[in-house]
N, C-alpha and C positions, 0 to 999 in steps of 0.2 A: 575531767577524770583525774584522780590522783594516782601517782605511781610511786615506786620506791627506787632507790638507786640500784644500778647494775652491779656486777661483780667487780672486784678491785682490778686495776689495770694490770695487764700481763704483757710480757715482751712480744714484739712482732718478729716473725721469721720470714725472710725473703725466699720464695721458691719460684723459680722460672719467671721472674719479673711480676709475679702476683703476690700481694701482701696477704699473709695468713695470720690469724690470731687464734692460737689454740689455748683453751682455758683448761678443761679437764676432759677425761675420756668421754664423759656424758654431756659435755657442754657444746654450745653452738660454735661454729667456725665462721669467721667473717672473711670475705674476699673483697679487697678494695681494688677498684678499677680506676682508670683515668677520670678525674673529676669533670673533664670537658666532654666526656663520652655522651652521645645522644641516647635518648630513651630507646630508640630502635636498635642501636648498637648494644645496649645493655641487655635488652631482651634476646637479641641474637646470641650473645655470649651465654646467657642463662640457658637457652635452648640447646646450644651446640656443644658446650663443655661436657666432658665426661666426669660426672660427680660420683662420690662414693655410693656404692649400691645400698639401697635401703634408706638413704638419708632424705630429708625434706629440704629442698633448696628454694629459697624465697629471695625476692628483692624487697628490702625494707628500707625505705627512705634512701634509695639509690645505692644501697650496700647489699651485696649478695651474702646471704646468711645460710650456712649449711648446718642443719640440726640432725642429731642422731635419731634413730627410730625411738619412739616413746616407750616407756616402761609399761609393764603389764597392767598396773593399776590405772594408768592414764587411758589405756585401751579399753578397760572395763567401763570406765565412766563414759567414754565416747560411744561404746556399744549400747549402753543403757539408754542414752539420749536418742540415739538413732532408732532404736526399737520403738520408743514412744512416738517419735515423729512419724514413723511409717503408719501409725494408726490414725493419723490426723490429716494426711495430705492426699490430694487427688492422684489418680493413677498416672497422670502425665507429669507429675513432679518427681524429683529424685532427691535422695540424701547422699551426698558424695563426700568421701574421706580424702581424696587426693586431687581435688579439682583446684587448679590455679585460677585466681581471679585478678584481673589487671586494673590498676588505678593509675594511669599514666600521669595525671595531674599531681599525684603524690609520690611519683617515682616508685610505685609499689607493684610487685607481682607476688601476691600472697596466697598461701595455701592453708586456709582454716582447717581445724580438726574436722569440722562438718560444714557443708554448704548445702542449703536447700535451694533448688532452682528447677526451672522447667526442663525436662529431659530433651525435647526437640531442640531447644536453643543451645543446650550444652553439646549436642551431637554435631553442631555445625562447624566447630573449630577443632584443630588438632591438639593444641597445647594449653589453651587457656580461654576464658570467656571474659567479657567486660564485667566488672564487679557489679554494675548496675542491674545485671540480670538476676542477682541473688536476692532471695526473699528473707533469708536468715543465715547468719554465720554463727558458729559456735567455736570458742577457743577454750581449751583446758590447759592451764598453766603447767609448765615444767619448772623445776627449781632453778635451773641455770639461766633460763631466758624468759622468766615471767614478765619482765619489764616490757617486752615487745607486745604481749597481749594486753597489758594494762595501759601502756602509754603510746607506743609507736603505731600499732595497728588501728585502734579505734578511730583516730581522725581520718584515716584512709577509708575505712568502711563507711563512716558518716558522710564524707565527701562524695562517695559514690552513690549515696542515697539508699543504702541497704536498710530496709525498714527496722530490722531487729538484730541486736547483737547480744548473744548470751555468753557471759564470761564465767567459767567455772574455775575459781581461783583456789587451788589446793594449798597454796603457800601464802595466803593472805595473813597479814600481821595479827589480825584479830581472830584467826581461825579460818578453816576452809569455808568458803562462801560461794554462792551462785548469785550473780547479778544480771538482771535483764535491762538492756539499754534500748531506747527507741526514740522516735520523733527526731530524726537527724535534722540539724540546721547548720549549714556550712560544714565545718569539720567537728561539730560537737554533738554528742548524744545527750539525751536526758535520762537519768536513772529512773526506771519504771518500778522495779521491785528488787528486793534482796532477800535471800534466804540462807541461813546457816545450814551446814550439812546436817541432815536429819529432818529438815523441814521441806515443804513442797513449794515449788515456784510455778506459776501459771504463765503460759505463753498465750497472748491474746489472739484474736482473729487475724489472719485466716486459719490459725492453728487450733486455738481453743483446746489446748492440751496441758495437762499437769505433769511436771517432771518431779518425781520423788527423789530428792537428794539422799534420802535415807538408804537408797540402794547403792550409793557410791562408796567404794572403799576409802578408808581414811588412813593416811600415812602416820 
């Protein structure tokens, strides 16, 4: 999968022995921990730290990333997809917006914009589930941290064996697109189909549902 470069380097500010990198008011914040820290320690820190209210806190390639709440157009796209998915899934499946999924082998604790998984399995844990329990993950890019969705997260999702990954890239260089990835092998997905905004994209079985990107707002 091809990605693009991230934002230009910005200065680091030391706060209480934790390194923070602040980009802009609507950008992600990264929190660097001891590089020798174990996965269990990293997860404990992620679980127990008091993070900004309303933010999305993930561990991406061993780095804790704090993202602000998404903007309204981002939320509209997520809601449109969620509405369609509910027409296609069994009653014991759920579509979750704030469910953390763990990929320890990639040092990742990720919170996709949408996760489809079995409800009984999700109810068994307090803070997260193994990523392998997910049947589909959906990410909608934000301008400040789209590289995570394009480059950093897909190898983790593929490694976990998540069958399908739907990337809604509002900031793609060739215009807003929706790309469906599948058939994970190792840490690599195969692109299955791509649609420009305004076109439809079909999710295969077990969903067999069409997502109409013409319903998505365009920035």
